[in-house]
N, C-alpha and C positions, 0 to 999 in steps of 0.2 A: 642710776646705777644699772649697768648692762650685764649681760650673761657672763662675760669675761670676769668682771669685778665680783659678781656673786660667786662664781666658781672659785676664784682665788680666795675669797673670804671663807668658803666652805673648806678648802684645802688647809688654810692656815688654822682654822678652828679645830680641825682634826689633829693638829700638831704635826702635820706632814709637810716638810719643806721640799723634799725631793719629788719632782713631778713624776718621775718614772715609778717611784714607790706608790704614790697615790693612784696613778693610772692602773697599776697592777692590782692594788687592793680593791679598786672600783670595778675592775674587769673591762677596762677600755684601753685602747692603744695609747702609748706615750705621745705619738705624733698627733693624734686627735686631740688629746688634752692640751698639748702645747699650742696647737692651732686655735683652740677655744680661748685659752688664756691670752694669746697674742692678739685676738680679735680677727684672725684670718678666717675663722668660721663664725659667721654672725648668727646663723640659725642651725645649731647642731641637731642631730637626729634625736627624736624623743627617746629612743632606746638608750643612747649614750647618756643623755641627761638624767634619765630615770636611774641609771646605775650610779651616777655621781650623787644624785639626791639621796639615794639609799645609803651609800657609803658615808655621806655627810650627815645623815639623820635630819634632813630638812624636807619640806614639802616640794614636790615636783613643780607646782604652780609658782611657788616663791622663786625657785631656782631659774625657771624659764622666763617668767613674766615679771617677777618682783611683786606679784599679787599674793593674796592669801593672808595668812596670819602674820601680822606685823612682828609677833614675838619671834618668828624665824630669824629675822634680821637681828633682833636684839640678842637672841641666843647665840648667833654666830659671833657677834662682837664680844660677848662675854666669854666664849670658849676659846678665843684666840690666845695662843701662848707664844712666848718668844722663842727664838732659836735656842737660847741658853736653857730655857725651861724644857724644851724638847730633848736636848742632850741629857739633861738631868734625869728626865723620865726614862730615857733609854738606859742610862747607867743604873738607875734604881731597879729596873726590870731585870737587869743582867746579874745582879748580886744574889746571894743566898737569902733565904727567908729570915735567918737570924740577922743578917746585915740590914735588911729592910726594917726589921723591928727596932734595931738600934737607931737607925736614922729617924724613924717616926717618933721614937721616944725623945731623942735629942731635939727634934723640931717642936714637939709639944712642950718640952721644958723651956725652950727659948721663947715660945709664944707666951707662956706664963710669966717669964721674967720681964718681957717687954710690956705686958699689960699692967704691971705694978706701978 
């Protein structure tokens, strides 16, 4: 797995589908992120990768080299959400506190029903 793949994995694990949004949140240029993801930049600057690692909550060594704690890779895989889940999260965040309470209550009831 190369830097481009690990960067893509970090972005997906953060639930961000839009490259420009992730770049903005990480504090890097969209062009640079796009070039990293496309493989056009094989050895990105340490500063850029440190920002991406920080935004993604992974170790710098894992992001750059694939080295370090193997759990970084496993955590990334576990944190990846689908595009539909990302949309659902965005909608959930945009509604009132009461609306969120109702959704959480309905979800808990549904889980109880399905576990019977």
